[in-house]
C-alpha positions in Angstrom: 0.0 0.0 0.0 2.9 2.3 -0.6 2.0 5.7 -2.2 3.5 8.1 -4.5 2.7 11.4 -2.9 2.7 13.8 -5.8 0.9 12.3 -8.8 -1.1 15.5 -9.3 1.7 18.0 -9.1 3.9 15.7 -11.1 1.3 15.6 -13.9 1.1 19.4 -14.1 5.0 19.7 -14.1 5.1 17.3 -17.1 3.0 19.7 -19.1 3.9 23.1 -17.9 7.1 23.1 -15.8 5.8 23.6 -12.3 9.4 24.1 -11.0 9.7 27.4 -12.9 6.5 28.9 -11.4 7.9 30.1 -8.0 10.3 32.2 -9.8 7.3 34.5 -10.4 6.4 34.5 -6.7 8.1 36.0 -3.7 11.3 34.9 -2.2 9.4 32.5 0.0 8.1 30.7 -3.1 4.5 30.0 -4.2 1.8 27.7 -2.8 -0.3 25.9 -5.3 -3.2 23.5 -5.0 -5.5 21.3 -7.1 -8.5 18.9 -6.7 -8.9 15.8 -8.8 -11.8 13.3 -9.5 -10.5 9.9 -10.5 -12.5 7.0 -11.7 -10.2 4.5 -9.8 -7.3 5.4 -7.6 -4.6 3.0 -8.6 -1.0 2.7 -7.4 1.4 0.3 -8.8 -1.4 -1.2 -10.9 -3.5 -2.1 -7.9 -6.7 -0.4 -7.0 -6.8 1.5 -3.6 -10.6 2.2 -3.8 -11.9 -1.3 -4.8 -12.5 0.0 -8.4 -14.5 3.1 -7.0 -14.1 6.7 -7.9 -12.1 8.9 -5.4 -11.8 12.6 -4.7 -8.1 13.8 -4.3 -6.2 17.0 -3.6 -2.8 18.5 -2.8 -1.3 21.7 -1.5 2.2 22.2 -2.8 4.9 24.8 -1.7 7.9 25.3 -3.8 10.7 28.0 -3.9 12.7 29.2 -6.8 15.9 27.4 -5.3 14.2 24.0 -5.7 12.9 23.4 -2.1 9.5 22.0 -1.8 7.0 20.5 0.5 3.4 19.6 0.5 0.4 17.5 1.5 -1.5 15.0 -0.7 -4.8 13.5 0.3 -7.3 10.9 -1.2 -10.3 8.7 -0.5 -9.4 5.0 -0.1 -11.3 1.8 0.3 -9.4 -1.4 0.8 -12.2 -3.4 2.7 -15.3 -2.7 4.6 -14.5 -1.2 7.9 -11.0 -0.3 6.8 -9.5 3.4 6.4 -11.3 5.7 4.1 -8.7 8.5 4.0 -4.9 8.7 3.0 -2.8 11.6 3.9 0.8 11.9 2.6 3.2 14.7 3.7 6.4 15.1 1.6 9.3 17.4 1.4 12.5 17.5 -0.8 14.7 19.7 -3.1 15.3 19.8 -6.8 19.0 20.2 -8.0 19.4 21.3 -11.6 22.2 20.2 -13.9 23.1 20.8 -17.5 21.2 24.1 -17.8 18.1 22.7 -16.2 17.7 19.8 -18.6 18.7 17.4 -15.9 17.1 17.4 -12.4 17.9 15.3 -9.4 15.4 15.2 -6.5 15.8 13.5 -3.1 12.5 13.4 -1.2 11.1 12.2 2.1 7.4 11.1 2.4 5.2 10.0 5.4 1.9 8.4 4.6 -0.8 8.0 7.2 -4.3 6.7 7.4 -5.8 8.8 10.2 -9.1 6.9 10.4 -7.6 3.5 10.5 -8.8 1.4 13.5 -7.6 -2.1 12.3 -6.0 -4.0 15.0 -2.3 -4.8 14.6 0.6 -3.0 13.1 -0.1 0.4 11.5 -0.8 1.1 7.9 1.6 4.3 8.2 5.0 4.3 6.7 8.1 6.4 5.9 9.5 6.3 2.3 12.9 7.7 1.1 13.0 8.5 -2.6 15.6 9.7 -5.2 14.3 10.8 -8.7 16.3 11.7 -11.8 14.6 13.7 -14.7 16.0 14.4 -18.1 14.4 16.8 -20.6 15.4 16.6 -24.3 13.1 18.5 -26.6 9.6 17.1 -26.3 10.8 14.0 -24.6 11.1 13.7 -20.8 12.6 10.6 -19.0 12.1 9.9 -15.4 13.7 7.3 -13.2 12.8 6.8 -9.6 14.1 4.5 -6.8 12.6 4.5 -3.2 13.1 2.7 0.0 10.7 2.0 2.9 12.2 0.9 6.1 8.9 -0.6 7.3 6.1 -1.0 4.9 2.4 -0.9 5.8 1.1 -3.4 8.3 4.5 -4.8 9.2 5.6 -5.4 5.7 9.3 -5.0 6.3 11.8 -3.3 4.0 10.5 -2.5 0.6 12.4 -1.3 -2.5 11.1 0.3 -5.7 12.5 1.1 -9.1 10.4 2.9 -11.8 11.1 4.4 -15.2 8.8 6.8 -17.2 8.8 8.4 -20.6 6.7 11.4 -21.6 6.5 12.7 -25.1 4.8 16.1 -25.7 2.9 16.0 -29.1 1.9 19.7 -28.4 2.0 22.1 -25.6 -1.3 20.7 -24.4 -1.1 16.9 -25.2 1.5 14.5 -23.7 1.8 10.7 -24.3 2.9 8.8 -21.1 4.3 5.3 -20.5 5.7 3.9 -17.2 6.9 0.6 -15.9 8.1 -0.3 -12.4 9.2 -3.1 -10.0 8.4 -3.3 -6.3 10.0 -6.0 -4.1 10.4 -6.4 -0.4 11.1 -8.5 2.8 7.6 -9.7 3.0 4.6 -10.0 0.7 4.4 -10.6 -3.0 6.8 -8.7 -5.4 5.2 -7.3 -8.4 5.9 -5.5 -11.7 3.5 -2.8 -12.9 2.9 -0.6 -15.8 0.7 2.1 -17.4 0.2 3.9 -20.9 -1.9 6.9 -21.5 -2.1 10.5 -22.3 -2.7 13.9 -20.6 -4.4 17.0 -22.0 -4.2 20.3 -20.4 -6.2 23.4 -21.1 -6.7 26.7 -19.6 -3.8 28.6 -17.8 -2.6 29.4 -14.4 0.7 30.4 -12.9 1.6 26.8 -12.1 0.4 25.3 -15.4 -2.9 24.4 -17.0 -6.2 25.1 -15.3 -7.6 21.8 -16.1 -5.8 18.5 -16.8 -7.6 15.5 -18.3 -5.7 12.1 -18.0 -6.5 8.6 -19.4 -4.3 5.6 -18.6 -4.5 1.9 -19.1 -2.8 0.4 -16.0 -2.0 -3.2 -15.0 0.3 -5.5 -12.9 1.7 -9.0 -13.2 0.0 -10.2 -10.0 -2.4 -13.2 -10.7 -5.7 -13.9 -8.8 -4.1 -15.9 -6.2 -1.2 -13.5 -5.5 -3.7 -10.5 -5.3 -5.3 -11.9 -2.1 -8.8 -11.7 -0.9 -10.1 -9.4 -3.6 -8.4 -10.4 -7.0 -10.4 -7.9 -9.1 -8.4 -5.0 -7.8 -5.4 -6.2 -9.7 -7.0 -6.6 -13.1 -5.9 -4.3 -15.9 -8.1 -1.2 -16.2 -8.7 2.0 -18.1 -8.6 4.9 -15.6 -9.6 8.5 -16.2 -9.2 11.6 -14.1 -10.0 15.4 -14.2 -7.8 17.8 -12.2 -8.6 21.4 -11.6 -6.0 23.8 -10.4 -7.1 26.3 -7.8 -6.1 29.9 -7.6 -2.6 30.3 -6.0 -2.6 30.5 -2.2 0.6 32.6 -2.3 
């Protein structure tokens, strides 16, 4: 149940260069936010909402020197009586190389489920992540590795390696492909993937006013490996609509 904390901010950055936005704000940077309606909240190919829609949102602070922090929240539904809310707090710093075409980003994330009352170990976890991004014309390549000292519900150490390629067909339309591998001390290792497109329209300081994404996502987990609810691991077409809110600062 690990999470990637900034799916919405990253999507806007891929279309409009979110990192450049705080340069137009004050010395303390800019604070941006957005809300999203997604048809099925999926992470690493597995549904976190039992194939149900979810409302999501984030507040993201970033300075011109690359420092950033924020909070991402989403509805979840793993099982009846389980947690219904996920909250991720994150912070890190972008380091630019080669005139800004290459970017290295270390980041720390803490994920919590404040309404979880399930007996036993906690769902909460800490994640340490390192990301490398390379922009070359319309092509953006992204590589990510992450380490979790103690995964959700006593899952032990967990590692993640992920690669993504985005190709901008126009300033508004971007094609996206991603593949990753998660392995750990306990539980079932898995490979996951997605292909899709993102369309932005309208304009704000931080990027497009609206962002529509469609992705086909899947994983290599079979019905037995997926556990008590095998349908959440089946490949699915997922759509989302994100609306950027007026800058807070």
